[in-house]
Jmol script that loads the backbone (N, CA, C; Angstrom):
load data "model"
ATOM      1  N   MET A   1      31.503 -89.255  53.795  1.00  0.00           N
ATOM      2  CA  MET A   1      32.939 -89.221  53.581  1.00  0.00           C
ATOM      3  C   MET A   1      33.223 -88.599  52.214  1.00  0.00           C
ATOM      4  N   ALA A   2      34.111 -87.620  52.157  1.00  0.00           N
ATOM      5  CA  ALA A   2      34.427 -86.917  50.909  1.00  0.00           C
ATOM      6  C   ALA A   2      35.299 -87.782  50.009  1.00  0.00           C
ATOM      7  N   ALA A   3      35.098 -87.613  48.710  1.00  0.00           N
ATOM      8  CA  ALA A   3      35.907 -88.339  47.732  1.00  0.00           C
ATOM      9  C   ALA A   3      37.310 -87.742  47.696  1.00  0.00           C
ATOM     10  N   LEU A   4      38.290 -88.579  47.407  1.00  0.00           N
ATOM     11  CA  LEU A   4      39.668 -88.107  47.296  1.00  0.00           C
ATOM     12  C   LEU A   4      39.842 -87.346  45.989  1.00  0.00           C
ATOM     13  N   THR A   5      40.569 -86.251  46.041  1.00  0.00           N
ATOM     14  CA  THR A   5      40.859 -85.479  44.840  1.00  0.00           C
ATOM     15  C   THR A   5      41.937 -86.189  44.050  1.00  0.00           C
ATOM     16  N   THR A   6      41.689 -86.400  42.763  1.00  0.00           N
ATOM     17  CA  THR A   6      42.683 -87.046  41.919  1.00  0.00           C
ATOM     18  C   THR A   6      43.384 -86.050  41.004  1.00  0.00           C
ATOM     19  N   LYS A   7      42.819 -84.829  40.886  1.00  0.00           N
ATOM     20  CA  LYS A   7      43.440 -83.794  40.051  1.00  0.00           C
ATOM     21  C   LYS A   7      43.463 -82.483  40.820  1.00  0.00           C
ATOM     22  N   ILE A   8      44.561 -81.763  40.656  1.00  0.00           N
ATOM     23  CA  ILE A   8      44.701 -80.428  41.233  1.00  0.00           C
ATOM     24  C   ILE A   8      44.937 -79.472  40.077  1.00  0.00           C
ATOM     25  N   HIS A   9      44.127 -78.427  40.013  1.00  0.00           N
ATOM     26  CA  HIS A   9      44.247 -77.425  38.956  1.00  0.00           C
ATOM     27  C   HIS A   9      45.145 -76.293  39.438  1.00  0.00           C
ATOM     28  N   ILE A  10      46.027 -75.860  38.542  1.00  0.00           N
ATOM     29  CA  ILE A  10      46.989 -74.806  38.838  1.00  0.00           C
ATOM     30  C   ILE A  10      46.763 -73.676  37.852  1.00  0.00           C
ATOM     31  N   GLY A  11      46.637 -72.445  38.355  1.00  0.00           N
ATOM     32  CA  GLY A  11      46.453 -71.320  37.452  1.00  0.00           C
ATOM     33  C   GLY A  11      46.187 -70.025  38.191  1.00  0.00           C
ATOM     34  N   ARG A  12      45.953 -68.984  37.427  1.00  0.00           N
ATOM     35  CA  ARG A  12      45.696 -67.659  37.982  1.00  0.00           C
ATOM     36  C   ARG A  12      44.268 -67.520  38.499  1.00  0.00           C
ATOM     37  N   ASP A  13      43.357 -68.339  38.002  1.00  0.00           N
ATOM     38  CA  ASP A  13      41.959 -68.293  38.440  1.00  0.00           C
ATOM     39  C   ASP A  13      41.886 -68.640  39.927  1.00  0.00           C
ATOM     40  N   PRO A  14      41.267 -67.801  40.747  1.00  0.00           N
ATOM     41  CA  PRO A  14      41.209 -68.068  42.189  1.00  0.00           C
ATOM     42  C   PRO A  14      40.450 -69.345  42.547  1.00  0.00           C
ATOM     43  N   ARG A  15      39.706 -69.915  41.589  1.00  0.00           N
ATOM     44  CA  ARG A  15      39.012 -71.181  41.853  1.00  0.00           C
ATOM     45  C   ARG A  15      39.929 -72.395  41.730  1.00  0.00           C
ATOM     46  N   CYS A  16      41.142 -72.199  41.222  1.00  0.00           N
ATOM     47  CA  CYS A  16      42.111 -73.297  41.137  1.00  0.00           C
ATOM     48  C   CYS A  16      42.542 -73.698  42.541  1.00  0.00           C
ATOM     49  N   GLU A  17      42.818 -74.977  42.728  1.00  0.00           N
ATOM     50  CA  GLU A  17      43.300 -75.440  44.027  1.00  0.00           C
ATOM     51  C   GLU A  17      44.648 -74.804  44.376  1.00  0.00           C
ATOM     52  N   ILE A  18      45.481 -74.592  43.356  1.00  0.00           N
ATOM     53  CA  ILE A  18      46.733 -73.858  43.543  1.00  0.00           C
ATOM     54  C   ILE A  18      46.637 -72.613  42.667  1.00  0.00           C
ATOM     55  N   ALA A  19      46.312 -71.489  43.280  1.00  0.00           N
ATOM     56  CA  ALA A  19      46.151 -70.224  42.559  1.00  0.00           C
ATOM     57  C   ALA A  19      47.449 -69.423  42.648  1.00  0.00           C
ATOM     58  N   LEU A  20      47.959 -69.025  41.487  1.00  0.00           N
ATOM     59  CA  LEU A  20      49.204 -68.259  41.405  1.00  0.00           C
ATOM     60  C   LEU A  20      48.915 -66.931  40.734  1.00  0.00           C
ATOM     61  N   ASN A  21      49.028 -65.869  41.467  1.00  0.00           N
ATOM     62  CA  ASN A  21      48.734 -64.538  40.955  1.00  0.00           C
ATOM     63  C   ASN A  21      49.995 -63.948  40.334  1.00  0.00           C
ATOM     64  N   HIS A  22      50.258 -64.346  39.092  1.00  0.00           N
ATOM     65  CA  HIS A  22      51.440 -63.845  38.384  1.00  0.00           C
ATOM     66  C   HIS A  22      51.085 -63.701  36.907  1.00  0.00           C
ATOM     67  N   HIS A  23      51.600 -62.661  36.272  1.00  0.00           N
ATOM     68  CA  HIS A  23      51.237 -62.383  34.878  1.00  0.00           C
ATOM     69  C   HIS A  23      51.668 -63.467  33.890  1.00  0.00           C
ATOM     70  N   THR A  24      52.622 -64.316  34.242  1.00  0.00           N
ATOM     71  CA  THR A  24      53.070 -65.371  33.337  1.00  0.00           C
ATOM     72  C   THR A  24      52.223 -66.638  33.440  1.00  0.00           C
ATOM     73  N   VAL A  25      51.295 -66.671  34.386  1.00  0.00           N
ATOM     74  CA  VAL A  25      50.471 -67.855  34.628  1.00  0.00           C
ATOM     75  C   VAL A  25      49.107 -67.654  33.975  1.00  0.00           C
ATOM     76  N   SER A  26      48.664 -68.650  33.201  1.00  0.00           N
ATOM     77  CA  SER A  26      47.349 -68.613  32.571  1.00  0.00           C
ATOM     78  C   SER A  26      46.268 -68.913  33.598  1.00  0.00           C
ATOM     79  N   SER A  27      45.031 -68.570  33.264  1.00  0.00           N
ATOM     80  CA  SER A  27      43.913 -68.816  34.181  1.00  0.00           C
ATOM     81  C   SER A  27      43.816 -70.291  34.567  1.00  0.00           C
ATOM     82  N   GLN A  28      43.885 -71.165  33.584  1.00  0.00           N
ATOM     83  CA  GLN A  28      43.913 -72.614  33.800  1.00  0.00           C
ATOM     84  C   GLN A  28      45.231 -73.093  33.193  1.00  0.00           C
ATOM     85  N   HIS A  29      46.301 -73.022  33.940  1.00  0.00           N
ATOM     86  CA  HIS A  29      47.640 -73.220  33.399  1.00  0.00           C
ATOM     87  C   HIS A  29      48.022 -74.697  33.270  1.00  0.00           C
ATOM     88  N   ALA A  30      47.862 -75.450  34.350  1.00  0.00           N
ATOM     89  CA  ALA A  30      48.307 -76.842  34.354  1.00  0.00           C
ATOM     90  C   ALA A  30      47.444 -77.657  35.307  1.00  0.00           C
ATOM     91  N   GLU A  31      47.641 -78.965  35.220  1.00  0.00           N
ATOM     92  CA  GLU A  31      46.868 -79.891  36.039  1.00  0.00           C
ATOM     93  C   GLU A  31      47.817 -80.951  36.581  1.00  0.00           C
ATOM     94  N   LEU A  32      47.700 -81.244  37.848  1.00  0.00           N
ATOM     95  CA  LEU A  32      48.512 -82.273  38.486  1.00  0.00           C
ATOM     96  C   LEU A  32      47.580 -83.429  38.826  1.00  0.00           C
ATOM     97  N   SER A  33      47.857 -84.599  38.259  1.00  0.00           N
ATOM     98  CA  SER A  33      47.017 -85.776  38.474  1.00  0.00           C
ATOM     99  C   SER A  33      47.758 -86.797  39.323  1.00  0.00           C
ATOM    100  N   PHE A  34      47.052 -87.331  40.290  1.00  0.00           N
ATOM    101  CA  PHE A  34      47.600 -88.383  41.138  1.00  0.00           C
ATOM    102  C   PHE A  34      47.189 -89.722  40.539  1.00  0.00           C
ATOM    103  N   LEU A  35      48.163 -90.489  40.069  1.00  0.00           N
ATOM    104  CA  LEU A  35      47.888 -91.768  39.438  1.00  0.00           C
ATOM    105  C   LEU A  35      47.800 -92.860  40.499  1.00  0.00           C
ATOM    106  N   GLY A  36      47.113 -93.919  40.197  1.00  0.00           N
ATOM    107  CA  GLY A  36      46.886 -94.990  41.149  1.00  0.00           C
ATOM    108  C   GLY A  36      48.144 -95.643  41.689  1.00  0.00           C
ATOM    109  N   ASP A  37      49.233 -95.591  40.947  1.00  0.00           N
ATOM    110  CA  ASP A  37      50.470 -96.239  41.382  1.00  0.00           C
ATOM    111  C   ASP A  37      51.381 -95.301  42.172  1.00  0.00           C
ATOM    112  N   GLY A  38      50.829 -94.167  42.627  1.00  0.00           N
ATOM    113  CA  GLY A  38      51.600 -93.228  43.431  1.00  0.00           C
ATOM    114  C   GLY A  38      52.395 -92.213  42.636  1.00  0.00           C
ATOM    115  N   LYS A  39      52.287 -92.243  41.322  1.00  0.00           N
ATOM    116  CA  LYS A  39      53.013 -91.295  40.485  1.00  0.00           C
ATOM    117  C   LYS A  39      52.175 -90.032  40.281  1.00  0.00           C
ATOM    118  N   LEU A  40      52.875 -88.942  39.925  1.00  0.00           N
ATOM    119  CA  LEU A  40      52.235 -87.658  39.652  1.00  0.00           C
ATOM    120  C   LEU A  40      52.425 -87.324  38.177  1.00  0.00           C
ATOM    121  N   LEU A  41      51.338 -86.929  37.522  1.00  0.00           N
ATOM    122  CA  LEU A  41      51.383 -86.556  36.118  1.00  0.00           C
ATOM    123  C   LEU A  41      51.060 -85.074  36.009  1.00  0.00           C
ATOM    124  N   LEU A  42      51.991 -84.295  35.455  1.00  0.00           N
ATOM    125  CA  LEU A  42      51.794 -82.863  35.254  1.00  0.00           C
ATOM    126  C   LEU A  42      51.454 -82.633  33.789  1.00  0.00           C
ATOM    127  N   THR A  43      50.338 -81.936  33.535  1.00  0.00           N
ATOM    128  CA  THR A  43      49.872 -81.677  32.175  1.00  0.00           C
ATOM    129  C   THR A  43      49.691 -80.172  31.986  1.00  0.00           C
ATOM    130  N   ASP A  44      50.294 -79.634  30.938  1.00  0.00           N
ATOM    131  CA  ASP A  44      50.081 -78.243  30.573  1.00  0.00           C
ATOM    132  C   ASP A  44      48.702 -78.146  29.924  1.00  0.00           C
ATOM    133  N   CYS A  45      47.908 -77.174  30.321  1.00  0.00           N
ATOM    134  CA  CYS A  45      46.540 -77.002  29.805  1.00  0.00           C
ATOM    135  C   CYS A  45      46.510 -75.958  28.695  1.00  0.00           C
ATOM    136  N   ARG A  46      47.420 -76.105  27.717  1.00  0.00           N
ATOM    137  CA  ARG A  46      47.519 -75.179  26.582  1.00  0.00           C
ATOM    138  C   ARG A  46      47.736 -73.750  27.057  1.00  0.00           C
ATOM    139  N   SER A  47      48.593 -73.605  28.067  1.00  0.00           N
ATOM    140  CA  SER A  47      48.891 -72.283  28.611  1.00  0.00           C
ATOM    141  C   SER A  47      49.665 -71.455  27.590  1.00  0.00           C
ATOM    142  N   ARG A  48      49.541 -70.160  27.705  1.00  0.00           N
ATOM    143  CA  ARG A  48      50.206 -69.253  26.761  1.00  0.00           C
ATOM    144  C   ARG A  48      51.725 -69.326  26.888  1.00  0.00           C
ATOM    145  N   ASN A  49      52.249 -69.353  28.107  1.00  0.00           N
ATOM    146  CA  ASN A  49      53.700 -69.318  28.327  1.00  0.00           C
ATOM    147  C   ASN A  49      54.326 -70.684  28.535  1.00  0.00           C
ATOM    148  N   GLY A  50      53.528 -71.736  28.549  1.00  0.00           N
ATOM    149  CA  GLY A  50      54.064 -73.086  28.689  1.00  0.00           C
ATOM    150  C   GLY A  50      54.321 -73.475  30.135  1.00  0.00           C
ATOM    151  N   THR A  51      54.575 -74.757  30.305  1.00  0.00           N
ATOM    152  CA  THR A  51      54.906 -75.327  31.604  1.00  0.00           C
ATOM    153  C   THR A  51      56.289 -75.957  31.479  1.00  0.00           C
ATOM    154  N   PHE A  52      57.123 -75.703  32.476  1.00  0.00           N
ATOM    155  CA  PHE A  52      58.508 -76.157  32.419  1.00  0.00           C
ATOM    156  C   PHE A  52      58.862 -76.962  33.656  1.00  0.00           C
ATOM    157  N   LEU A  53      59.778 -77.884  33.465  1.00  0.00           N
ATOM    158  CA  LEU A  53      60.343 -78.669  34.554  1.00  0.00           C
ATOM    159  C   LEU A  53      61.823 -78.320  34.613  1.00  0.00           C
ATOM    160  N   ILE A  54      62.333 -78.059  35.796  1.00  0.00           N
ATOM    161  CA  ILE A  54      63.757 -77.773  35.966  1.00  0.00           C
ATOM    162  C   ILE A  54      64.471 -79.095  36.221  1.00  0.00           C
ATOM    163  N   ALA A  55      65.356 -79.482  35.317  1.00  0.00           N
ATOM    164  CA  ALA A  55      66.096 -80.734  35.428  1.00  0.00           C
ATOM    165  C   ALA A  55      67.172 -80.622  36.505  1.00  0.00           C
ATOM    166  N   ALA A  56      67.730 -81.752  36.892  1.00  0.00           N
ATOM    167  CA  ALA A  56      68.770 -81.790  37.922  1.00  0.00           C
ATOM    168  C   ALA A  56      69.970 -80.925  37.550  1.00  0.00           C
ATOM    169  N   ASN A  57      70.229 -80.771  36.237  1.00  0.00           N
ATOM    170  CA  ASN A  57      71.367 -79.959  35.793  1.00  0.00           C
ATOM    171  C   ASN A  57      71.015 -78.472  35.701  1.00  0.00           C
ATOM    172  N   GLY A  58      69.788 -78.097  36.097  1.00  0.00           N
ATOM    173  CA  GLY A  58      69.374 -76.704  36.086  1.00  0.00           C
ATOM    174  C   GLY A  58      68.734 -76.243  34.793  1.00  0.00           C
ATOM    175  N   GLN A  59      68.723 -77.098  33.787  1.00  0.00           N
ATOM    176  CA  GLN A  59      68.122 -76.746  32.503  1.00  0.00           C
ATOM    177  C   GLN A  59      66.603 -76.823  32.573  1.00  0.00           C
ATOM    178  N   ARG A  60      65.936 -75.843  31.936  1.00  0.00           N
ATOM    179  CA  ARG A  60      64.474 -75.854  31.854  1.00  0.00           C
ATOM    180  C   ARG A  60      64.040 -76.736  30.690  1.00  0.00           C
ATOM    181  N   GLN A  61      63.063 -77.605  30.948  1.00  0.00           N
ATOM    182  CA  GLN A  61      62.524 -78.471  29.901  1.00  0.00           C
ATOM    183  C   GLN A  61      61.036 -78.175  29.763  1.00  0.00           C
ATOM    184  N   ARG A  62      60.638 -77.693  28.597  1.00  0.00           N
ATOM    185  CA  ARG A  62      59.214 -77.433  28.352  1.00  0.00           C
ATOM    186  C   ARG A  62      58.502 -78.776  28.216  1.00  0.00           C
ATOM    187  N   LEU A  63      57.299 -78.845  28.761  1.00  0.00           N
ATOM    188  CA  LEU A  63      56.569 -80.103  28.688  1.00  0.00           C
ATOM    189  C   LEU A  63      55.113 -79.870  28.345  1.00  0.00           C
ATOM    190  N   HIS A  64      54.530 -80.877  27.743  1.00  0.00           N
ATOM    191  CA  HIS A  64      53.072 -80.898  27.571  1.00  0.00           C
ATOM    192  C   HIS A  64      52.498 -81.790  28.647  1.00  0.00           C
ATOM    193  N   GLN A  65      53.167 -82.925  28.846  1.00  0.00           N
ATOM    194  CA  GLN A  65      52.742 -83.872  29.870  1.00  0.00           C
ATOM    195  C   GLN A  65      53.955 -84.691  30.278  1.00  0.00           C
ATOM    196  N   ALA A  66      54.140 -84.852  31.593  1.00  0.00           N
ATOM    197  CA  ALA A  66      55.291 -85.611  32.071  1.00  0.00           C
ATOM    198  C   ALA A  66      55.037 -86.119  33.478  1.00  0.00           C
ATOM    199  N   LEU A  67      55.634 -87.258  33.789  1.00  0.00           N
ATOM    200  CA  LEU A  67      55.626 -87.751  35.152  1.00  0.00           C
ATOM    201  C   LEU A  67      56.597 -86.894  35.954  1.00  0.00           C
ATOM    202  N   VAL A  68      56.195 -86.488  37.142  1.00  0.00           N
ATOM    203  CA  VAL A  68      57.043 -85.650  37.990  1.00  0.00           C
ATOM    204  C   VAL A  68      57.090 -86.256  39.385  1.00  0.00           C
ATOM    205  N   SER A  69      58.042 -85.776  40.167  1.00  0.00           N
ATOM    206  CA  SER A  69      58.149 -86.240  41.552  1.00  0.00           C
ATOM    207  C   SER A  69      57.794 -85.081  42.472  1.00  0.00           C
ATOM    208  N   PRO A  70      57.509 -85.351  43.734  1.00  0.00           N
ATOM    209  CA  PRO A  70      57.212 -84.255  44.677  1.00  0.00           C
ATOM    210  C   PRO A  70      58.354 -83.255  44.795  1.00  0.00           C
ATOM    211  N   MET A  71      59.571 -83.627  44.447  1.00  0.00           N
ATOM    212  CA  MET A  71      60.715 -82.728  44.576  1.00  0.00           C
ATOM    213  C   MET A  71      60.888 -81.828  43.344  1.00  0.00           C
ATOM    214  N   ASP A  72      60.141 -82.071  42.262  1.00  0.00           N
ATOM    215  CA  ASP A  72      60.260 -81.247  41.040  1.00  0.00           C
ATOM    216  C   ASP A  72      59.612 -79.893  41.254  1.00  0.00           C
TER     217      ASP A  72
END
end "model"
wireframe off; spacefill off
backbone 0.3
color backbone group
């Protein structure tokens, strides 16, 4: 039986679980961690252009690490 993945890597590198082929995305851009209580933690991996969350009011918020929801 395979172990459950607790982290998903996001970036331009094709080895990332979520690979994004765009010039604004770093090779290892961000990481999405599934916490034991059902929450999601998004962490910027020191990307060049940063990681942003779009707030309900449409404003972009730069983050280093933040709890996010599946709808973010």
